[in-house]
Backbone as JSON, one array per atom type, in Angstrom:
{
  "sequence": "XXXXXXXXXXXXXXXXXXXXXXXXXXXXXXXXXXXXXXXXXXXXXXXXXXXXXXXXXXXXXXXXXXXXXXXXXXXXXXXXXXXXXXXXXXXXXXXXXXXXXXXXXXXXXXXXXXXXXXXXXXXXXXXXXXXXXXXXXXXXXXXXXXXX",
  "N": [[-101.86, -168.28, 41.54], [-98.94, -166.37, 41.44], [-97.48, -163.93, 39.24], [-94.71, -164.21, 39.01], [-94.17, -166.9, 39.48], [-95.14, -168.06, 37.19], [-93.32, -167.62, 35.24], [-90.76, -168.48, 32.89], [-87.59, -170.18, 33.43], [-85.57, -168.65, 32.16], [-86.77, -166.13, 31.94], [-87.09, -165.54, 34.64], [-84.44, -165.35, 35.38], [-83.72, -163.06, 33.97], [-85.29, -161.14, 35.27], [-84.14, -161.24, 37.81], [-81.56, -160.38, 37.15], [-82.01, -157.74, 36.25], [-83.03, -156.68, 38.59], [-80.78, -156.83, 40.2], [-79.13, -155.03, 38.82], [-80.59, -152.7, 39.23], [-80.37, -152.44, 42.03], [-77.61, -152.08, 42.2], [-77.31, -149.63, 40.83], [-78.74, -148.0, 42.59], [-77.14, -148.17, 44.93], [-74.71, -147.07, 44.0], [-75.64, -144.46, 43.35], [-76.42, -143.58, 45.88], [-73.98, -143.57, 47.31], [-72.6, -141.71, 45.74], [-74.2, -139.44, 46.2], [-73.81, -139.03, 48.96], [-71.04, -138.52, 48.97], [-70.99, -136.15, 47.42], [-72.48, -134.47, 49.08], [-70.81, -134.3, 51.35], [-68.55, -133.12, 50.16], [-69.56, -130.59, 49.23], [-70.48, -129.52, 51.66], [-68.11, -129.35, 53.09], [-66.71, -127.49, 51.49], [-68.4, -125.25, 51.8], [-68.12, -124.81, 54.54], [-65.4, -124.1, 54.65], [-65.5, -121.72, 53.16], [-67.08, -120.19, 54.87], [-65.4, -120.04, 57.09], [-63.33, -118.5, 55.99], [-64.64, -116.09, 55.56], [-65.23, -115.45, 58.13], [-67.45, -116.13, 59.55], [-69.79, -116.98, 62.14], [-70.43, -120.1, 63.85], [-69.63, -122.15, 61.93], [-69.97, -124.82, 61.61], [-72.56, -125.22, 60.92], [-72.66, -125.69, 58.24], [-72.73, -128.38, 57.78], [-75.24, -129.35, 58.33], [-78.54, -129.9, 57.17], [-80.83, -127.3, 56.27], [-79.83, -125.59, 58.33], [-77.5, -125.03, 56.98], [-78.38, -123.42, 54.93], [-79.22, -121.2, 56.34], [-76.72, -120.42, 57.29], [-75.57, -119.65, 54.84], [-77.14, -117.39, 54.24], [-76.32, -115.74, 56.35], [-73.57, -115.49, 55.73], [-73.77, -114.06, 53.36], [-74.77, -111.73, 54.27], [-77.45, -111.21, 54.28], [-80.87, -110.72, 55.39], [-82.17, -113.01, 57.79], [-84.84, -113.34, 57.89], [-85.74, -113.46, 55.29], [-85.27, -116.09, 54.6], [-87.08, -117.43, 56.33], [-89.43, -116.36, 55.34], [-89.5, -117.53, 52.81], [-89.78, -120.24, 53.54], [-92.26, -120.18, 54.91], [-93.95, -119.24, 52.84], [-93.72, -121.38, 51.11], [-95.12, -123.44, 52.45], [-97.67, -122.29, 52.49], [-98.22, -122.25, 49.73], [-98.2, -124.98, 49.29], [-100.49, -125.8, 50.73], [-102.41, -124.36, 49.31], [-102.19, -125.64, 46.85], [-103.34, -128.09, 47.38], [-105.97, -127.3, 47.91], [-106.76, -125.71, 45.68], [-105.62, -126.7, 42.89], [-104.71, -125.57, 40.24], [-103.99, -122.84, 40.76], [-102.14, -123.21, 42.78], [-100.13, -124.56, 41.4], [-99.24, -122.61, 39.57], [-98.39, -120.58, 41.33], [-96.44, -122.05, 42.61], [-94.55, -122.34, 40.56], [-93.8, -119.66, 40.23], [-92.75, -119.24, 42.77], [-90.57, -120.99, 42.71], [-88.96, -119.75, 40.75], [-88.46, -117.37, 42.1], [-86.94, -118.36, 44.23], [-84.68, -119.24, 42.83], [-83.68, -116.81, 41.84], [-83.14, -115.54, 44.28], [-81.22, -117.29, 45.27], [-79.14, -116.83, 43.44], [-78.61, -114.15, 44.06], [-77.7, -114.43, 46.71], [-75.39, -116.05, 46.38], [-73.88, -114.37, 44.79], [-73.38, -112.29, 46.56], [-71.91, -113.69, 48.5], [-69.66, -114.4, 46.99], [-68.58, -111.84, 46.56], [-68.01, -111.15, 49.22], [-65.93, -112.9, 49.66], [-63.98, -111.78, 48.15], [-64.01, -112.08, 45.4], [-65.09, -111.54, 41.97], [-68.53, -110.63, 41.49], [-69.88, -112.15, 39.58], [-69.03, -114.72, 39.89], [-70.76, -115.83, 41.64], [-72.98, -116.42, 40.06], [-71.86, -118.37, 38.42], [-71.45, -120.29, 40.37], [-74.06, -121.04, 41.03], [-74.94, -122.12, 38.59], [-72.95, -124.03, 37.89], [-72.14, -125.77, 40.35], [-70.07, -127.55, 41.1], [-67.83, -126.39, 40.06], [-67.85, -123.75, 41.01], [-68.01, -123.86, 43.88], [-65.48, -125.06, 44.88], [-63.72, -123.12, 43.85], [-64.45, -120.68, 45.02]],
  "CA": [[-100.43, -168.21, 41.25], [-98.51, -165.03, 41.08], [-96.88, -163.82, 37.92], [-93.32, -164.64, 39.07], [-94.12, -168.36, 39.4], [-95.52, -168.48, 35.85], [-92.24, -167.29, 34.31], [-89.78, -169.53, 32.56], [-86.32, -169.93, 34.11], [-84.85, -167.55, 31.5], [-87.42, -164.87, 32.33], [-86.77, -165.31, 36.05], [-83.05, -164.92, 35.43], [-83.7, -161.68, 33.5], [-85.84, -160.31, 36.34], [-83.11, -161.18, 38.85], [-80.45, -159.57, 36.66], [-82.42, -156.34, 36.28], [-83.13, -156.3, 40.01], [-79.4, -156.6, 40.64], [-78.67, -153.78, 38.21], [-81.28, -151.62, 39.94], [-79.76, -152.29, 43.36], [-76.29, -151.5, 41.97], [-77.48, -148.21, 40.51], [-79.14, -147.32, 43.82], [-75.99, -148.07, 45.83], [-73.81, -146.09, 43.41], [-76.24, -143.14, 43.51], [-76.39, -143.23, 47.3], [-72.59, -143.24, 47.65], [-72.29, -140.45, 45.05], [-74.91, -138.36, 46.89], [-73.12, -138.79, 50.23], [-69.76, -137.87, 48.65], [-71.27, -134.78, 46.98], [-72.9, -133.7, 50.25], [-69.61, -134.05, 52.16], [-67.72, -132.17, 49.42], [-70.15, -129.26, 49.25], [-70.5, -129.04, 53.04], [-66.73, -128.96, 53.43], [-66.41, -126.23, 50.78], [-69.17, -124.18, 52.43], [-67.49, -124.53, 55.84], [-64.16, -123.38, 54.38], [-65.86, -120.35, 52.77], [-67.55, -119.5, 56.08], [-64.2, -119.75, 57.89], [-62.6, -117.39, 55.36], [-65.41, -114.87, 55.78], [-65.23, -115.18, 59.56], [-68.81, -116.34, 60.05], [-69.93, -117.8, 63.35], [-71.08, -121.41, 63.71], [-69.35, -122.7, 60.6], [-70.41, -126.22, 61.57], [-73.89, -125.24, 60.3], [-72.51, -126.13, 56.85], [-72.93, -129.83, 57.7], [-76.61, -129.72, 58.67], [-79.55, -129.33, 56.28], [-81.56, -126.11, 56.69], [-78.87, -124.68, 58.98], [-76.52, -124.58, 55.99], [-78.99, -122.31, 54.2], [-79.13, -120.05, 57.26], [-75.32, -120.0, 57.24], [-75.34, -118.92, 53.58], [-77.75, -116.06, 54.41], [-75.43, -114.96, 57.21], [-72.35, -115.19, 54.99], [-74.09, -113.05, 52.34], [-75.23, -110.51, 54.92], [-78.88, -111.03, 53.99], [-81.69, -110.97, 56.58], [-82.65, -114.38, 57.97], [-86.29, -113.32, 57.67], [-85.98, -113.89, 53.92], [-85.35, -117.56, 54.63], [-88.34, -117.84, 56.95], [-90.5, -115.99, 54.41], [-89.54, -118.59, 51.79], [-90.34, -121.46, 54.14], [-93.68, -119.95, 55.15], [-94.68, -119.18, 51.57], [-93.76, -122.74, 50.57], [-96.23, -124.17, 53.07], [-98.93, -121.71, 52.0], [-98.44, -122.75, 48.37], [-98.53, -126.4, 49.41], [-101.89, -125.88, 51.14], [-103.2, -123.87, 48.18], [-102.17, -126.66, 45.82], [-104.33, -129.1, 47.77], [-107.3, -126.71, 47.83], [-107.03, -125.28, 44.31], [-104.37, -127.08, 42.21], [-104.12, -124.7, 39.2], [-103.35, -121.66, 41.36], [-100.97, -123.69, 43.5], [-99.07, -124.87, 40.43], [-98.7, -121.35, 39.04], [-97.62, -119.94, 42.4], [-95.25, -122.88, 42.83], [-93.59, -121.97, 39.54], [-93.3, -118.32, 40.58], [-91.93, -119.42, 43.97], [-89.31, -121.6, 42.28], [-88.16, -118.73, 40.08], [-88.01, -116.45, 43.15], [-85.86, -119.04, 44.95], [-83.5, -119.22, 41.97], [-83.15, -115.44, 41.85], [-82.58, -115.3, 45.61], [-79.97, -118.07, 45.34], [-78.11, -116.1, 42.68], [-78.25, -112.97, 44.86], [-76.92, -114.86, 47.87], [-74.06, -116.5, 45.97], [-73.13, -113.2, 44.32], [-72.92, -111.58, 47.76], [-70.85, -114.51, 49.11], [-68.46, -114.24, 46.15], [-68.01, -110.52, 46.86], [-67.44, -111.23, 50.57], [-64.68, -113.65, 49.58], [-63.03, -111.02, 47.35], [-64.08, -112.47, 43.99], [-66.14, -110.81, 41.24], [-69.87, -111.14, 41.83], [-70.36, -113.11, 38.59], [-68.72, -116.08, 40.36], [-71.99, -116.34, 42.27], [-73.8, -117.01, 39.0], [-71.17, -119.62, 38.06], [-71.68, -121.26, 41.46], [-75.43, -121.56, 40.91], [-75.05, -122.92, 37.37], [-72.0, -125.15, 37.98], [-71.64, -125.79, 41.72], [-68.82, -128.3, 41.24], [-66.75, -125.47, 39.7], [-67.92, -122.56, 41.85], [-67.73, -124.11, 45.31], [-64.06, -125.14, 45.21], [-63.01, -121.88, 43.5], [-64.72, -119.65, 46.02]],
  "C": [[-100.05, -166.77, 40.91], [-97.7, -165.07, 39.79], [-95.44, -164.34, 37.91], [-93.21, -166.15, 38.92], [-94.48, -168.86, 38.01], [-94.41, -168.22, 34.83], [-91.36, -168.5, 34.05], [-88.49, -169.23, 33.31], [-85.51, -168.79, 33.48], [-85.45, -166.2, 31.88], [-87.11, -164.53, 33.78], [-85.34, -164.81, 36.2], [-82.93, -163.46, 34.98], [-84.21, -160.73, 34.59], [-84.8, -160.16, 37.45], [-81.95, -160.29, 38.42], [-80.81, -158.08, 36.71], [-82.6, -155.83, 37.71], [-81.74, -156.0, 40.56], [-78.84, -155.31, 40.09], [-79.3, -152.59, 38.92], [-80.68, -151.37, 41.31], [-78.37, -151.66, 43.22], [-76.35, -150.02, 41.67], [-77.86, -147.43, 41.76], [-77.94, -147.13, 44.75], [-75.0, -147.04, 45.31], [-74.35, -144.67, 43.62], [-76.18, -142.67, 44.95], [-74.98, -142.82, 47.71], [-72.19, -141.92, 46.99], [-72.94, -139.27, 45.77], [-74.22, -138.01, 48.22], [-71.79, -138.06, 49.98], [-69.97, -136.42, 48.23], [-71.67, -133.91, 48.17], [-71.7, -133.34, 51.12], [-68.74, -133.0, 51.48], [-68.28, -130.76, 49.52], [-70.23, -128.68, 50.66], [-69.12, -128.58, 53.47], [-66.37, -127.64, 52.77], [-67.14, -125.05, 51.42], [-68.56, -123.81, 53.78], [-66.19, -123.74, 55.65], [-64.45, -121.93, 53.99], [-66.29, -119.56, 54.01], [-66.38, -119.15, 57.0], [-63.44, -118.56, 57.32], [-63.31, -116.07, 55.56], [-65.38, -114.46, 57.25], [-66.61, -115.31, 60.17], [-68.78, -117.17, 61.33], [-70.63, -119.11, 63.01], [-70.87, -122.01, 62.33], [-69.77, -124.17, 60.49], [-71.84, -126.33, 61.04], [-73.83, -125.78, 58.87], [-72.83, -127.61, 56.7], [-74.37, -130.26, 57.92], [-77.61, -129.08, 57.7], [-80.35, -128.24, 56.99], [-80.63, -125.12, 57.38], [-77.83, -124.2, 57.98], [-77.08, -123.43, 55.15], [-78.95, -121.05, 55.06], [-77.7, -119.51, 57.29], [-75.02, -119.2, 55.98], [-75.96, -117.52, 53.66], [-76.85, -115.18, 55.27], [-74.16, -114.56, 56.49], [-72.58, -114.08, 53.97], [-74.52, -111.73, 52.97], [-76.69, -110.2, 54.64], [-79.69, -111.34, 55.25], [-82.2, -112.41, 56.62], [-84.16, -114.45, 57.74], [-86.63, -113.72, 56.23], [-86.13, -115.4, 53.86], [-86.69, -118.01, 55.2], [-89.54, -117.46, 56.09], [-90.62, -117.04, 53.3], [-90.16, -119.87, 52.33], [-91.84, -121.31, 54.36], [-94.48, -119.92, 53.86], [-94.75, -120.55, 50.92], [-94.94, -123.52, 51.14], [-97.58, -123.6, 52.66], [-99.25, -122.19, 50.59], [-98.81, -124.22, 48.39], [-100.01, -126.58, 49.78], [-102.8, -125.44, 49.98], [-103.26, -124.89, 47.06], [-103.18, -127.76, 46.12], [-105.74, -128.57, 47.56], [-107.67, -126.36, 46.39], [-105.77, -125.5, 43.46], [-103.86, -126.12, 41.13], [-103.39, -123.48, 39.78], [-102.09, -122.07, 42.1], [-99.81, -123.99, 42.57], [-98.44, -123.6, 39.88], [-97.87, -120.64, 40.1], [-96.37, -120.73, 42.73], [-94.16, -122.56, 41.82], [-92.97, -120.61, 39.84], [-92.37, -118.41, 41.79], [-90.58, -120.02, 43.61], [-88.4, -120.61, 41.6], [-87.63, -117.73, 41.11], [-86.86, -117.07, 43.95], [-84.57, -119.04, 44.14], [-82.86, -117.84, 41.97], [-82.5, -115.13, 43.19], [-81.27, -116.07, 45.78], [-78.84, -117.38, 44.61], [-77.66, -114.89, 43.48], [-77.37, -113.34, 46.03], [-75.51, -115.25, 47.46], [-73.23, -115.36, 45.4], [-72.57, -112.42, 45.51], [-71.79, -112.36, 48.46], [-69.56, -114.37, 48.31], [-67.78, -112.9, 46.43], [-67.36, -110.5, 48.24], [-66.09, -111.94, 50.57], [-63.64, -112.96, 48.7], [-62.98, -111.41, 45.88], [-65.13, -111.61, 43.29], [-67.51, -111.45, 41.51], [-70.37, -112.18, 40.83], [-69.98, -114.54, 38.96], [-69.89, -116.68, 41.11], [-72.9, -117.0, 41.26], [-73.19, -118.34, 38.56], [-71.45, -120.68, 39.11], [-73.08, -121.84, 41.4], [-75.55, -122.49, 39.7], [-74.19, -124.18, 37.45], [-71.41, -125.22, 39.39], [-70.32, -126.52, 41.89], [-67.62, -127.46, 40.84], [-66.69, -124.31, 40.69], [-67.54, -122.79, 43.3], [-66.23, -124.21, 45.59], [-63.31, -123.84, 44.9], [-63.21, -120.83, 44.57], [-64.07, -120.04, 47.33]]
}
Protein backbone atom coordinates (compact mmCIF):
# COMPACT_ATOMS: atom_id res chain seq x y z
CA UNK A 1 0.00 0.00 0.00
CA UNK A 2 1.25 3.42 -0.77
CA UNK A 3 1.24 6.20 1.76
CA UNK A 4 -1.67 8.08 0.15
CA UNK A 5 -4.06 5.13 0.65
CA UNK A 6 -3.18 4.93 4.37
CA UNK A 7 -4.29 8.51 5.03
CA UNK A 8 -7.53 9.45 6.68
CA UNK A 9 -10.07 11.42 4.62
CA UNK A 10 -9.08 14.64 6.44
CA UNK A 11 -5.41 14.12 5.62
CA UNK A 12 -6.25 13.38 1.98
CA UNK A 13 -8.29 16.58 1.83
CA UNK A 14 -5.32 18.54 3.22
CA UNK A 15 -2.98 17.03 0.62
CA UNK A 16 -5.44 17.92 -2.14
CA UNK A 17 -5.82 21.46 -0.81
CA UNK A 18 -2.06 22.03 -0.66
CA UNK A 19 -1.68 20.56 -4.14
CA UNK A 20 -4.28 23.02 -5.39
CA UNK A 21 -2.51 25.91 -3.69
CA UNK A 22 0.77 24.81 -5.27
CA UNK A 23 -0.79 24.67 -8.73
CA UNK A 24 -2.34 28.11 -8.17
CA UNK A 25 1.00 29.59 -7.15
CA UNK A 26 2.65 28.02 -10.20
CA UNK A 27 0.03 29.42 -12.58
CA UNK A 28 0.25 32.89 -11.01
CA UNK A 29 4.07 32.82 -11.19
CA UNK A 30 3.99 31.67 -14.81
CA UNK A 31 1.58 34.44 -15.84
CA UNK A 32 3.61 37.02 -13.90
CA UNK A 33 6.84 35.85 -15.57
CA UNK A 34 5.29 36.08 -19.05
CA UNK A 35 3.91 39.57 -18.30
CA UNK A 36 7.31 40.73 -16.98
CA UNK A 37 9.10 39.32 -20.03
CA UNK A 38 6.69 41.08 -22.41
CA UNK A 39 7.02 44.35 -20.46
CA UNK A 40 10.82 44.34 -20.38
CA UNK A 41 11.11 43.22 -24.02
CA UNK A 42 8.78 46.01 -25.10
CA UNK A 43 10.76 48.59 -23.10
CA UNK A 44 14.05 47.33 -24.56
CA UNK A 45 12.64 47.51 -28.09
CA UNK A 46 11.46 51.09 -27.51
CA UNK A 47 14.92 52.05 -26.19
CA UNK A 48 16.56 50.45 -29.24
CA UNK A 49 14.21 52.35 -31.55
CA UNK A 50 15.08 55.64 -29.83
CA UNK A 51 18.80 54.94 -30.18
CA UNK A 52 18.35 53.92 -33.81
CA UNK A 53 19.71 50.39 -33.41
CA UNK A 54 19.20 47.81 -36.13
CA UNK A 55 17.11 44.66 -35.61
CA UNK A 56 15.10 45.98 -32.69
CA UNK A 57 13.02 42.81 -32.79
CA UNK A 58 16.01 41.12 -31.10
CA UNK A 59 14.54 42.50 -27.86
CA UNK A 60 11.92 39.72 -27.93
CA UNK A 61 14.30 36.77 -28.21
CA UNK A 62 16.53 35.40 -25.43
CA UNK A 63 20.28 35.73 -26.05
CA UNK A 64 19.63 38.04 -29.01
CA UNK A 65 18.29 40.64 -26.58
CA UNK A 66 21.66 40.62 -24.80
CA UNK A 67 23.42 41.09 -28.14
CA UNK A 68 21.05 44.00 -28.84
CA UNK A 69 22.00 45.57 -25.50
CA UNK A 70 25.71 45.28 -26.37
CA UNK A 71 25.03 46.98 -29.71
CA UNK A 72 22.96 49.73 -28.08
CA UNK A 73 25.78 50.39 -25.60
CA UNK A 74 28.41 50.41 -28.34
CA UNK A 75 30.33 47.59 -26.67
CA UNK A 76 32.09 44.84 -28.67
CA UNK A 77 30.02 41.69 -29.21
CA UNK A 78 33.15 39.68 -28.45
CA UNK A 79 32.61 40.52 -24.77
CA UNK A 80 29.35 38.60 -24.92
CA UNK A 81 30.96 35.57 -26.56
CA UNK A 82 33.83 35.72 -24.04
CA UNK A 83 31.27 35.55 -21.21
CA UNK A 84 29.49 32.61 -22.82
CA UNK A 85 32.75 30.75 -23.45
CA UNK A 86 34.07 31.38 -19.95
CA UNK A 87 30.76 30.17 -18.50
CA UNK A 88 31.15 26.81 -20.20
CA UNK A 89 34.79 26.54 -19.12
CA UNK A 90 33.77 27.21 -15.52
CA UNK A 91 30.97 24.66 -15.84
CA UNK A 92 33.45 22.00 -16.99
CA UNK A 93 35.91 23.00 -14.26
CA UNK A 94 33.16 22.69 -11.65
CA UNK A 95 32.58 19.08 -12.69
CA UNK A 96 36.31 18.28 -12.64
CA UNK A 97 37.34 20.26 -9.55
CA UNK A 98 34.32 21.71 -7.69
CA UNK A 99 36.08 24.12 -5.27
CA UNK A 100 37.89 25.97 -8.04
CA UNK A 101 34.76 25.99 -10.18
CA UNK A 102 32.72 27.49 -7.35
CA UNK A 103 35.26 30.26 -6.71
CA UNK A 104 35.58 31.06 -10.41
CA UNK A 105 31.79 30.96 -10.73
CA UNK A 106 31.53 33.61 -8.02
CA UNK A 107 34.15 35.76 -9.74
CA UNK A 108 32.34 35.25 -13.07
CA UNK A 109 29.04 36.34 -11.52
CA UNK A 110 30.60 39.52 -10.13
CA UNK A 111 32.18 40.22 -13.54
CA UNK A 112 28.77 39.81 -15.20
CA UNK A 113 27.22 42.24 -12.72
CA UNK A 114 29.93 44.83 -13.36
CA UNK A 115 29.58 44.37 -17.12
CA UNK A 116 25.80 44.73 -16.84
CA UNK A 117 26.21 48.00 -14.97
CA UNK A 118 28.67 49.23 -17.61
CA UNK A 119 26.29 48.32 -20.43
CA UNK A 120 23.26 49.97 -18.82
CA UNK A 121 25.26 53.09 -18.00
CA UNK A 122 26.30 53.35 -21.65
CA UNK A 123 22.69 52.78 -22.80
CA UNK A 124 21.46 55.50 -20.43
CA UNK A 125 24.04 57.92 -21.87
CA UNK A 126 23.04 56.96 -25.44
CA UNK A 127 19.44 57.83 -24.54
CA UNK A 128 20.49 61.23 -23.18
CA UNK A 129 20.12 60.43 -19.47
CA UNK A 130 22.77 60.59 -16.74
CA UNK A 131 24.86 57.43 -16.56
CA UNK A 132 23.73 56.70 -12.99
CA UNK A 133 20.35 55.69 -14.45
CA UNK A 134 22.16 52.58 -15.65
CA UNK A 135 22.88 51.64 -12.04
CA UNK A 136 19.22 52.29 -11.14
CA UNK A 137 18.19 50.04 -14.03
CA UNK A 138 20.34 47.17 -12.76
CA UNK A 139 19.14 47.54 -9.16
CA UNK A 140 15.46 48.33 -9.90
CA UNK A 141 14.65 47.25 -13.47
CA UNK A 142 10.93 47.98 -13.06
CA UNK A 143 11.85 51.65 -12.47
CA UNK A 144 14.79 51.98 -14.86
CA UNK A 145 13.37 50.29 -17.96
CA UNK A 146 10.26 52.46 -18.35
CA UNK A 147 12.16 55.66 -17.48
CA UNK A 148 14.91 55.08 -20.01
